[in-house]
PQR file of N, CA, C, O and H, with PARSE charges and radii, in Angstrom:
ATOM      1  N   MET A   1       3.172  -2.660 -37.237 -0.4000 1.5000
ATOM      2  CA  MET A   1       2.983  -3.151 -35.888 -0.0000 2.0000
ATOM      3  C   MET A   1       2.932  -4.673 -35.922  0.5500 1.7000
ATOM      4  O   MET A   1       2.213  -5.258 -36.732 -0.5500 1.4000
ATOM      5  N   CYS A   2       3.681  -5.299 -35.057 -0.4000 1.5000
ATOM      6  CA  CYS A   2       3.700  -6.752 -34.949 -0.0000 2.0000
ATOM      7  C   CYS A   2       2.616  -7.194 -33.963  0.5500 1.7000
ATOM      8  O   CYS A   2       2.631  -6.806 -32.794 -0.5500 1.4000
ATOM      9  H   CYS A   2       4.265  -4.823 -34.399  0.4000 1.0000
ATOM     10  N   ARG A   3       1.697  -7.992 -34.439 -0.4000 1.5000
ATOM     11  CA  ARG A   3       0.626  -8.475 -33.565 -0.0000 2.0000
ATOM     12  C   ARG A   3       0.759  -9.974 -33.404  0.5500 1.7000
ATOM     13  O   ARG A   3       1.070 -10.694 -34.352 -0.5500 1.4000
ATOM     14  H   ARG A   3       1.685  -8.307 -35.389  0.4000 1.0000
ATOM     15  N   ARG A   4       0.521 -10.428 -32.192 -0.4000 1.5000
ATOM     16  CA  ARG A   4       0.569 -11.860 -31.916 -0.0000 2.0000
ATOM     17  C   ARG A   4      -0.757 -12.288 -31.328  0.5500 1.7000
ATOM     18  O   ARG A   4      -1.410 -11.529 -30.611 -0.5500 1.4000
ATOM     19  H   ARG A   4       0.269  -9.843 -31.421  0.4000 1.0000
ATOM     20  N   ARG A   5      -1.139 -13.481 -31.630 -0.4000 1.5000
ATOM     21  CA  ARG A   5      -2.378 -14.009 -31.073 -0.0000 2.0000
ATOM     22  C   ARG A   5      -2.160 -14.287 -29.590  0.5500 1.7000
ATOM     23  O   ARG A   5      -1.157 -14.899 -29.222 -0.5500 1.4000
ATOM     24  H   ARG A   5      -0.610 -14.098 -32.213  0.4000 1.0000
ATOM     25  N   PRO A   6      -3.080 -13.849 -28.735 -0.5600 1.5000
ATOM     26  CA  PRO A   6      -2.909 -14.021 -27.287  0.2800 2.0000
ATOM     27  C   PRO A   6      -2.633 -15.469 -26.864  0.5500 1.7000
ATOM     28  O   PRO A   6      -1.826 -15.706 -25.965 -0.5500 1.4000
ATOM     29  N   LEU A   7      -3.283 -16.417 -27.493 -0.4000 1.5000
ATOM     30  CA  LEU A   7      -3.087 -17.818 -27.100 -0.0000 2.0000
ATOM     31  C   LEU A   7      -1.745 -18.379 -27.550  0.5500 1.7000
ATOM     32  O   LEU A   7      -1.350 -19.462 -27.118 -0.5500 1.4000
ATOM     33  H   LEU A   7      -3.939 -16.225 -28.223  0.4000 1.0000
ATOM     34  N   SER A   8      -1.030 -17.641 -28.427 -0.4000 1.5000
ATOM     35  CA  SER A   8       0.296 -18.097 -28.863 -0.0000 2.0000
ATOM     36  C   SER A   8       1.405 -17.609 -27.924  0.5500 1.7000
ATOM     37  O   SER A   8       2.554 -18.034 -28.047 -0.5500 1.4000
ATOM     38  H   SER A   8      -1.350 -16.761 -28.778  0.4000 1.0000
ATOM     39  N   LEU A   9       1.062 -16.722 -26.994 -0.4000 1.5000
ATOM     40  CA  LEU A   9       2.055 -16.180 -26.068 -0.0000 2.0000
ATOM     41  C   LEU A   9       2.351 -17.168 -24.943  0.5500 1.7000
ATOM     42  O   LEU A   9       1.483 -17.959 -24.574 -0.5500 1.4000
ATOM     43  H   LEU A   9       0.129 -16.377 -26.894  0.4000 1.0000
ATOM     44  N   PRO A  10       3.563 -17.132 -24.396 -0.5600 1.5000
ATOM     45  CA  PRO A  10       3.865 -17.986 -23.243  0.2800 2.0000
ATOM     46  C   PRO A  10       3.025 -17.557 -22.040  0.5500 1.7000
ATOM     47  O   PRO A  10       2.547 -16.424 -21.974 -0.5500 1.4000
ATOM     48  N   SER A  11       2.858 -18.451 -21.120 -0.4000 1.5000
ATOM     49  CA  SER A  11       2.064 -18.167 -19.930 -0.0000 2.0000
ATOM     50  C   SER A  11       2.642 -16.986 -19.160  0.5500 1.7000
ATOM     51  O   SER A  11       3.832 -16.972 -18.845 -0.5500 1.4000
ATOM     52  H   SER A  11       3.246 -19.371 -21.174  0.4000 1.0000
ATOM     53  N   MET A  12       1.810 -15.998 -18.856 -0.4000 1.5000
ATOM     54  CA  MET A  12       2.264 -14.853 -18.080 -0.0000 2.0000
ATOM     55  C   MET A  12       2.588 -15.283 -16.646  0.5500 1.7000
ATOM     56  O   MET A  12       3.358 -14.621 -15.950 -0.5500 1.4000
ATOM     57  H   MET A  12       0.844 -16.009 -19.111  0.4000 1.0000
ATOM     58  N   HIS A  13       2.007 -16.373 -16.223 -0.4000 1.5000
ATOM     59  CA  HIS A  13       2.270 -16.913 -14.886 -0.0000 2.0000
ATOM     60  C   HIS A  13       3.757 -17.184 -14.693  0.5500 1.7000
ATOM     61  O   HIS A  13       4.268 -17.070 -13.579 -0.5500 1.4000
ATOM     62  H   HIS A  13       1.381 -16.911 -16.788  0.4000 1.0000
ATOM     63  N   ASP A  14       4.452 -17.542 -15.765 -0.4000 1.5000
ATOM     64  CA  ASP A  14       5.888 -17.816 -15.693 -0.0000 2.0000
ATOM     65  C   ASP A  14       6.727 -16.542 -15.745  0.5500 1.7000
ATOM     66  O   ASP A  14       7.925 -16.579 -15.462 -0.5500 1.4000
ATOM     67  H   ASP A  14       4.037 -17.634 -16.670  0.4000 1.0000
ATOM     68  N   ALA A  15       6.111 -15.412 -16.105 -0.4000 1.5000
ATOM     69  CA  ALA A  15       6.851 -14.163 -16.282 -0.0000 2.0000
ATOM     70  C   ALA A  15       6.751 -13.225 -15.082  0.5500 1.7000
ATOM     71  O   ALA A  15       7.677 -12.457 -14.821 -0.5500 1.4000
ATOM     72  H   ALA A  15       5.138 -15.381 -16.335  0.4000 1.0000
ATOM     73  N   ILE A  16       5.634 -13.280 -14.346 -0.4000 1.5000
ATOM     74  CA  ILE A  16       5.432 -12.358 -13.219 -0.0000 2.0000
ATOM     75  C   ILE A  16       4.869 -13.103 -12.019  0.5500 1.7000
ATOM     76  O   ILE A  16       4.360 -14.216 -12.148 -0.5500 1.4000
ATOM     77  H   ILE A  16       4.882 -13.904 -14.558  0.4000 1.0000
ATOM     78  N   ASP A  17       4.963 -12.491 -10.876 -0.4000 1.5000
ATOM     79  CA  ASP A  17       4.347 -13.015  -9.658 -0.0000 2.0000
ATOM     80  C   ASP A  17       2.979 -12.348  -9.536  0.5500 1.7000
ATOM     81  O   ASP A  17       2.869 -11.231  -9.031 -0.5500 1.4000
ATOM     82  H   ASP A  17       5.376 -11.587 -10.771  0.4000 1.0000
ATOM     83  N   ALA A  18       1.945 -13.036  -9.997 -0.4000 1.5000
ATOM     84  CA  ALA A  18       0.600 -12.462 -10.041 -0.0000 2.0000
ATOM     85  C   ALA A  18       0.087 -12.092  -8.654  0.5500 1.7000
ATOM     86  O   ALA A  18      -0.601 -11.082  -8.509 -0.5500 1.4000
ATOM     87  H   ALA A  18       2.034 -13.943 -10.406  0.4000 1.0000
ATOM     88  N   GLU A  19       0.402 -12.880  -7.637 -0.4000 1.5000
ATOM     89  CA  GLU A  19      -0.042 -12.571  -6.276 -0.0000 2.0000
ATOM     90  C   GLU A  19       0.569 -11.261  -5.785  0.5500 1.7000
ATOM     91  O   GLU A  19      -0.119 -10.445  -5.173 -0.5500 1.4000
ATOM     92  H   GLU A  19       0.961 -13.701  -7.755  0.4000 1.0000
ATOM     93  N   ALA A  20       1.852 -11.057  -6.051 -0.4000 1.5000
ATOM     94  CA  ALA A  20       2.512  -9.817  -5.634 -0.0000 2.0000
ATOM     95  C   ALA A  20       1.908  -8.625  -6.359  0.5500 1.7000
ATOM     96  O   ALA A  20       1.697  -7.572  -5.758 -0.5500 1.4000
ATOM     97  H   ALA A  20       2.411 -11.720  -6.549  0.4000 1.0000
ATOM     98  N   LEU A  21       1.628  -8.786  -7.650 -0.4000 1.5000
ATOM     99  CA  LEU A  21       1.013  -7.706  -8.416 -0.0000 2.0000
ATOM    100  C   LEU A  21      -0.378  -7.381  -7.872  0.5500 1.7000
ATOM    101  O   LEU A  21      -0.738  -6.211  -7.741 -0.5500 1.4000
ATOM    102  H   LEU A  21       1.799  -9.642  -8.138  0.4000 1.0000
ATOM    103  N   GLU A  22      -1.146  -8.399  -7.559 -0.4000 1.5000
ATOM    104  CA  GLU A  22      -2.488  -8.186  -7.004 -0.0000 2.0000
ATOM    105  C   GLU A  22      -2.427  -7.466  -5.659  0.5500 1.7000
ATOM    106  O   GLU A  22      -3.256  -6.600  -5.384 -0.5500 1.4000
ATOM    107  H   GLU A  22      -0.854  -9.350  -7.665  0.4000 1.0000
ATOM    108  N   LYS A  23      -1.458  -7.814  -4.825 -0.4000 1.5000
ATOM    109  CA  LYS A  23      -1.320  -7.167  -3.513 -0.0000 2.0000
ATOM    110  C   LYS A  23      -1.009  -5.680  -3.644  0.5500 1.7000
ATOM    111  O   LYS A  23      -1.425  -4.880  -2.805 -0.5500 1.4000
ATOM    112  H   LYS A  23      -0.784  -8.519  -5.049  0.4000 1.0000
ATOM    113  N   LEU A  24      -0.277  -5.307  -4.696 -0.4000 1.5000
ATOM    114  CA  LEU A  24       0.024  -3.893  -4.908 -0.0000 2.0000
ATOM    115  C   LEU A  24      -1.226  -3.067  -5.163  0.5500 1.7000
ATOM    116  O   LEU A  24      -1.298  -1.897  -4.788 -0.5500 1.4000
ATOM    117  H   LEU A  24       0.060  -5.957  -5.377  0.4000 1.0000
ATOM    118  N   PHE A  25      -2.209  -3.685  -5.803 -0.4000 1.5000
ATOM    119  CA  PHE A  25      -3.403  -2.960  -6.234 -0.0000 2.0000
ATOM    120  C   PHE A  25      -4.668  -3.415  -5.514  0.5500 1.7000
ATOM    121  O   PHE A  25      -5.766  -3.274  -6.050 -0.5500 1.4000
ATOM    122  H   PHE A  25      -2.151  -4.636  -6.107  0.4000 1.0000
ATOM    123  N   ASP A  26      -4.528  -3.959  -4.311 -0.4000 1.5000
ATOM    124  CA  ASP A  26      -5.705  -4.526  -3.635 -0.0000 2.0000
ATOM    125  C   ASP A  26      -6.636  -3.479  -3.033  0.5500 1.7000
ATOM    126  O   ASP A  26      -7.716  -3.832  -2.558 -0.5500 1.4000
ATOM    127  H   ASP A  26      -3.636  -4.074  -3.875  0.4000 1.0000
ATOM    128  N   GLY A  27      -6.251  -2.196  -3.036 -0.4000 1.5000
ATOM    129  CA  GLY A  27      -7.142  -1.132  -2.601 -0.0000 2.0000
ATOM    130  C   GLY A  27      -7.151  -0.856  -1.116  0.5500 1.7000
ATOM    131  O   GLY A  27      -7.879   0.028  -0.664 -0.5500 1.4000
ATOM    132  H   GLY A  27      -5.374  -1.910  -3.421  0.4000 1.0000
ATOM    133  N   ARG A  28      -6.378  -1.574  -0.352 -0.4000 1.5000
ATOM    134  CA  ARG A  28      -6.358  -1.350   1.098 -0.0000 2.0000
ATOM    135  C   ARG A  28      -5.598  -0.096   1.481  0.5500 1.7000
ATOM    136  O   ARG A  28      -5.885   0.518   2.509 -0.5500 1.4000
ATOM    137  H   ARG A  28      -5.787  -2.293  -0.719  0.4000 1.0000
ATOM    138  N   ASP A  29      -4.644   0.283   0.674 -0.4000 1.5000
ATOM    139  CA  ASP A  29      -3.795   1.429   0.980 -0.0000 2.0000
ATOM    140  C   ASP A  29      -4.056   2.529  -0.053  0.5500 1.7000
ATOM    141  O   ASP A  29      -3.948   2.289  -1.256 -0.5500 1.4000
ATOM    142  H   ASP A  29      -4.410  -0.216  -0.160  0.4000 1.0000
ATOM    143  N   SER A  30      -4.392   3.706   0.402 -0.4000 1.5000
ATOM    144  CA  SER A  30      -4.688   4.793  -0.531 -0.0000 2.0000
ATOM    145  C   SER A  30      -3.470   5.163  -1.371  0.5500 1.7000
ATOM    146  O   SER A  30      -3.619   5.721  -2.458 -0.5500 1.4000
ATOM    147  H   SER A  30      -4.481   3.901   1.378  0.4000 1.0000
ATOM    148  N   ALA A  31      -2.263   4.859  -0.882 -0.4000 1.5000
ATOM    149  CA  ALA A  31      -1.046   5.139  -1.659 -0.0000 2.0000
ATOM    150  C   ALA A  31      -0.963   4.244  -2.888  0.5500 1.7000
ATOM    151  O   ALA A  31      -0.219   4.544  -3.822 -0.5500 1.4000
ATOM    152  H   ALA A  31      -2.141   4.406   0.001  0.4000 1.0000
ATOM    153  N   ALA A  32      -1.717   3.150  -2.900 -0.4000 1.5000
ATOM    154  CA  ALA A  32      -1.693   2.240  -4.045 -0.0000 2.0000
ATOM    155  C   ALA A  32      -2.164   2.920  -5.318  0.5500 1.7000
ATOM    156  O   ALA A  32      -1.851   2.463  -6.417 -0.5500 1.4000
ATOM    157  H   ALA A  32      -2.321   2.906  -2.142  0.4000 1.0000
ATOM    158  N   ALA A  33      -2.908   4.000  -5.184 -0.4000 1.5000
ATOM    159  CA  ALA A  33      -3.401   4.715  -6.368 -0.0000 2.0000
ATOM    160  C   ALA A  33      -2.255   5.294  -7.190  0.5500 1.7000
ATOM    161  O   ALA A  33      -2.430   5.569  -8.377 -0.5500 1.4000
ATOM    162  H   ALA A  33      -3.163   4.371  -4.291  0.4000 1.0000
ATOM    163  N   ASP A  34      -1.099   5.480  -6.588 -0.4000 1.5000
ATOM    164  CA  ASP A  34       0.044   6.067  -7.273 -0.0000 2.0000
ATOM    165  C   ASP A  34       1.070   5.032  -7.721  0.5500 1.7000
ATOM    166  O   ASP A  34       2.140   5.398  -8.208 -0.5500 1.4000
ATOM    167  H   ASP A  34      -0.956   5.256  -5.624  0.4000 1.0000
ATOM    168  N   ILE A  35       0.766   3.761  -7.567 -0.4000 1.5000
ATOM    169  CA  ILE A  35       1.718   2.702  -7.893 -0.0000 2.0000
ATOM    170  C   ILE A  35       1.550   2.274  -9.344  0.5500 1.7000
ATOM    171  O   ILE A  35       0.434   2.165  -9.853 -0.5500 1.4000
ATOM    172  H   ILE A  35      -0.103   3.463  -7.172  0.4000 1.0000
ATOM    173  N   GLY A  36       2.668   2.038  -9.991 -0.4000 1.5000
ATOM    174  CA  GLY A  36       2.676   1.487 -11.338 -0.0000 2.0000
ATOM    175  C   GLY A  36       3.811   0.478 -11.453  0.5500 1.7000
ATOM    176  O   GLY A  36       4.844   0.621 -10.799 -0.5500 1.4000
ATOM    177  H   GLY A  36       3.575   2.126  -9.578  0.4000 1.0000
ATOM    178  N   VAL A  37       3.619  -0.527 -12.273 -0.4000 1.5000
ATOM    179  CA  VAL A  37       4.627  -1.563 -12.462 -0.0000 2.0000
ATOM    180  C   VAL A  37       4.844  -1.734 -13.957  0.5500 1.7000
ATOM    181  O   VAL A  37       3.886  -1.809 -14.727 -0.5500 1.4000
ATOM    182  H   VAL A  37       2.779  -0.643 -12.805  0.4000 1.0000
ATOM    183  N   THR A  38       6.100  -1.796 -14.364 -0.4000 1.5000
ATOM    184  CA  THR A  38       6.447  -2.028 -15.756 -0.0000 2.0000
ATOM    185  C   THR A  38       7.352  -3.246 -15.833  0.5500 1.7000
ATOM    186  O   THR A  38       8.295  -3.382 -15.054 -0.5500 1.4000
ATOM    187  H   THR A  38       6.878  -1.735 -13.738  0.4000 1.0000
ATOM    188  N   PHE A  39       7.055  -4.137 -16.789 -0.4000 1.5000
ATOM    189  CA  PHE A  39       7.888  -5.332 -16.965 -0.0000 2.0000
ATOM    190  C   PHE A  39       7.847  -5.737 -18.434  0.5500 1.7000
ATOM    191  O   PHE A  39       6.967  -5.314 -19.184 -0.5500 1.4000
ATOM    192  H   PHE A  39       6.289  -4.026 -17.422  0.4000 1.0000
ATOM    193  N   ARG A  40       8.806  -6.558 -18.829 -0.4000 1.5000
ATOM    194  CA  ARG A  40       8.864  -7.061 -20.197 -0.0000 2.0000
ATOM    195  C   ARG A  40       8.256  -8.453 -20.230  0.5500 1.7000
ATOM    196  O   ARG A  40       8.452  -9.271 -19.331 -0.5500 1.4000
ATOM    197  H   ARG A  40       9.521  -6.902 -18.220  0.4000 1.0000
ATOM    198  N   TYR A  41       7.506  -8.691 -21.307 -0.4000 1.5000
ATOM    199  CA  TYR A  41       6.841  -9.981 -21.472 -0.0000 2.0000
ATOM    200  C   TYR A  41       6.697 -10.274 -22.963  0.5500 1.7000
ATOM    201  O   TYR A  41       6.045  -9.525 -23.691 -0.5500 1.4000
ATOM    202  H   TYR A  41       7.347  -8.027 -22.038  0.4000 1.0000
ATOM    203  N   ALA A  42       7.299 -11.352 -23.404 -0.4000 1.5000
ATOM    204  CA  ALA A  42       7.136 -11.861 -24.775 -0.0000 2.0000
ATOM    205  C   ALA A  42       7.391 -10.795 -25.843  0.5500 1.7000
ATOM    206  O   ALA A  42       6.664 -10.722 -26.834 -0.5500 1.4000
ATOM    207  H   ALA A  42       7.828 -11.961 -22.813  0.4000 1.0000
ATOM    208  N   GLY A  43       8.419  -9.971 -25.642 -0.4000 1.5000
ATOM    209  CA  GLY A  43       8.763  -8.962 -26.625 -0.0000 2.0000
ATOM    210  C   GLY A  43       7.987  -7.660 -26.497  0.5500 1.7000
ATOM    211  O   GLY A  43       8.046  -6.807 -27.383 -0.5500 1.4000
ATOM    212  H   GLY A  43       9.010 -10.031 -24.837  0.4000 1.0000
ATOM    213  N   TYR A  44       7.262  -7.508 -25.398 -0.4000 1.5000
ATOM    214  CA  TYR A  44       6.475  -6.303 -25.152 -0.0000 2.0000
ATOM    215  C   TYR A  44       6.854  -5.698 -23.807  0.5500 1.7000
ATOM    216  O   TYR A  44       7.306  -6.401 -22.903 -0.5500 1.4000
ATOM    217  H   TYR A  44       7.215  -8.201 -24.678  0.4000 1.0000
ATOM    218  N   THR A  45       6.667  -4.393 -23.685 -0.4000 1.5000
ATOM    219  CA  THR A  45       6.784  -3.710 -22.400 -0.0000 2.0000
ATOM    220  C   THR A  45       5.361  -3.495 -21.904  0.5500 1.7000
ATOM    221  O   THR A  45       4.547  -2.858 -22.572 -0.5500 1.4000
ATOM    222  H   THR A  45       6.300  -3.822 -24.419  0.4000 1.0000
ATOM    223  N   VAL A  46       5.074  -4.036 -20.721 -0.4000 1.5000
ATOM    224  CA  VAL A  46       3.735  -3.967 -20.144 -0.0000 2.0000
ATOM    225  C   VAL A  46       3.787  -3.047 -18.930  0.5500 1.7000
ATOM    226  O   VAL A  46       4.638  -3.215 -18.057 -0.5500 1.4000
ATOM    227  H   VAL A  46       5.735  -4.553 -20.178  0.4000 1.0000
ATOM    228  N   THR A  47       2.881  -2.080 -18.874 -0.4000 1.5000
ATOM    229  CA  THR A  47       2.773  -1.185 -17.729 -0.0000 2.0000
ATOM    230  C   THR A  47       1.378  -1.338 -17.150  0.5500 1.7000
ATOM    231  O   THR A  47       0.378  -1.235 -17.862 -0.5500 1.4000
ATOM    232  H   THR A  47       2.190  -1.944 -19.583  0.4000 1.0000
ATOM    233  N   VAL A  48       1.325  -1.587 -15.839 -0.4000 1.5000
ATOM    234  CA  VAL A  48       0.058  -1.752 -15.125 -0.0000 2.0000
ATOM    235  C   VAL A  48       0.032  -0.726 -14.007  0.5500 1.7000
ATOM    236  O   VAL A  48       0.994  -0.607 -13.248 -0.5500 1.4000
ATOM    237  H   VAL A  48       2.136  -1.670 -15.261  0.4000 1.0000
ATOM    238  N   GLY A  49      -1.055   0.010 -13.903 -0.4000 1.5000
ATOM    239  CA  GLY A  49      -1.228   0.991 -12.844 -0.0000 2.0000
ATOM    240  C   GLY A  49      -2.696   1.126 -12.520  0.5500 1.7000
ATOM    241  O   GLY A  49      -3.534   0.419 -13.080 -0.5500 1.4000
ATOM    242  H   GLY A  49      -1.836  -0.087 -14.520  0.4000 1.0000
ATOM    243  N   ASN A  50      -3.004   2.030 -11.620 -0.4000 1.5000
ATOM    244  CA  ASN A  50      -4.391   2.271 -11.257 -0.0000 2.0000
ATOM    245  C   ASN A  50      -5.131   2.781 -12.490  0.5500 1.7000
ATOM    246  O   ASN A  50      -4.852   3.880 -12.970 -0.5500 1.4000
ATOM    247  H   ASN A  50      -2.323   2.604 -11.165  0.4000 1.0000
ATOM    248  N   GLN A  51      -6.053   2.008 -12.993 -0.4000 1.5000
ATOM    249  CA  GLN A  51      -6.847   2.332 -14.180 -0.0000 2.0000
ATOM    250  C   GLN A  51      -5.986   2.517 -15.418  0.5500 1.7000
ATOM    251  O   GLN A  51      -6.331   3.312 -16.292 -0.5500 1.4000
ATOM    252  H   GLN A  51      -6.280   1.115 -12.603  0.4000 1.0000
ATOM    253  N   LEU A  52      -4.858   1.789 -15.511 -0.4000 1.5000
ATOM    254  CA  LEU A  52      -3.962   1.891 -16.664 -0.0000 2.0000
ATOM    255  C   LEU A  52      -3.434   0.513 -17.039  0.5500 1.7000
ATOM    256  O   LEU A  52      -3.003  -0.252 -16.176 -0.5500 1.4000
ATOM    257  H   LEU A  52      -4.578   1.143 -14.801  0.4000 1.0000
ATOM    258  N   LEU A  53      -3.470   0.207 -18.314 -0.4000 1.5000
ATOM    259  CA  LEU A  53      -2.805  -0.962 -18.849 -0.0000 2.0000
ATOM    260  C   LEU A  53      -2.258  -0.554 -20.203  0.5500 1.7000
ATOM    261  O   LEU A  53      -3.011  -0.151 -21.089 -0.5500 1.4000
ATOM    262  H   LEU A  53      -3.820   0.828 -19.014  0.4000 1.0000
ATOM    263  N   SER A  54      -0.938  -0.659 -20.364 -0.4000 1.5000
ATOM    264  CA  SER A  54      -0.286  -0.296 -21.605 -0.0000 2.0000
ATOM    265  C   SER A  54       0.588  -1.463 -22.046  0.5500 1.7000
ATOM    266  O   SER A  54       1.345  -2.013 -21.247 -0.5500 1.4000
ATOM    267  H   SER A  54      -0.326  -0.986 -19.644  0.4000 1.0000
ATOM    268  N   VAL A  55       0.482  -1.842 -23.326 -0.4000 1.5000
ATOM    269  CA  VAL A  55       1.296  -2.919 -23.894 -0.0000 2.0000
ATOM    270  C   VAL A  55       1.897  -2.369 -25.173  0.5500 1.7000
ATOM    271  O   VAL A  55       1.182  -2.016 -26.110 -0.5500 1.4000
ATOM    272  H   VAL A  55      -0.134  -1.395 -23.975  0.4000 1.0000
ATOM    273  N   ARG A  56       3.229  -2.300 -25.201 -0.4000 1.5000
ATOM    274  CA  ARG A  56       3.945  -1.764 -26.372 -0.0000 2.0000
ATOM    275  C   ARG A  56       5.072  -2.698 -26.752  0.5500 1.7000
ATOM    276  O   ARG A  56       5.692  -3.311 -25.883 -0.5500 1.4000
ATOM    277  H   ARG A  56       3.810  -2.587 -24.440  0.4000 1.0000
ATOM    278  N   PRO A  57       5.346  -2.813 -28.045 -0.5600 1.5000
ATOM    279  CA  PRO A  57       6.489  -3.630 -28.463  0.2800 2.0000
ATOM    280  C   PRO A  57       7.781  -3.051 -27.878  0.5500 1.7000
ATOM    281  O   PRO A  57       7.943  -1.835 -27.784 -0.5500 1.4000
ATOM    282  N   VAL A  58       8.692  -3.942 -27.489 -0.4000 1.5000
ATOM    283  CA  VAL A  58       9.997  -3.503 -26.994 -0.0000 2.0000
ATOM    284  C   VAL A  58      10.728  -2.845 -28.138  0.5500 1.7000
ATOM    285  O   VAL A  58      10.798  -3.391 -29.240 -0.5500 1.4000
ATOM    286  H   VAL A  58       8.560  -4.930 -27.565  0.4000 1.0000
ATOM    287  N   GLU A  59      11.269  -1.680 -27.879 -0.4000 1.5000
ATOM    288  CA  GLU A  59      11.987  -0.950 -28.933 -0.0000 2.0000
ATOM    289  C   GLU A  59      13.459  -1.243 -28.882  0.5500 1.7000
ATOM    290  O   GLU A  59      14.222  -0.718 -29.692 -0.5500 1.4000
ATOM    291  H   GLU A  59      11.212  -1.237 -26.984  0.4000 1.0000
TER
END
């Protein structure tokens, strides 16, 4: 497994729109519980969902 130090990674701010991601999970809409987002970041596939965070190396 390839591990990288978190502070050596590029800023996630440049990779995703954090405000848009926050709006998806702001809790105002009950349908938000079924939403998940997957994106690539610094050689990893990141999945964010309701009570879920998964980070895996890109295969």
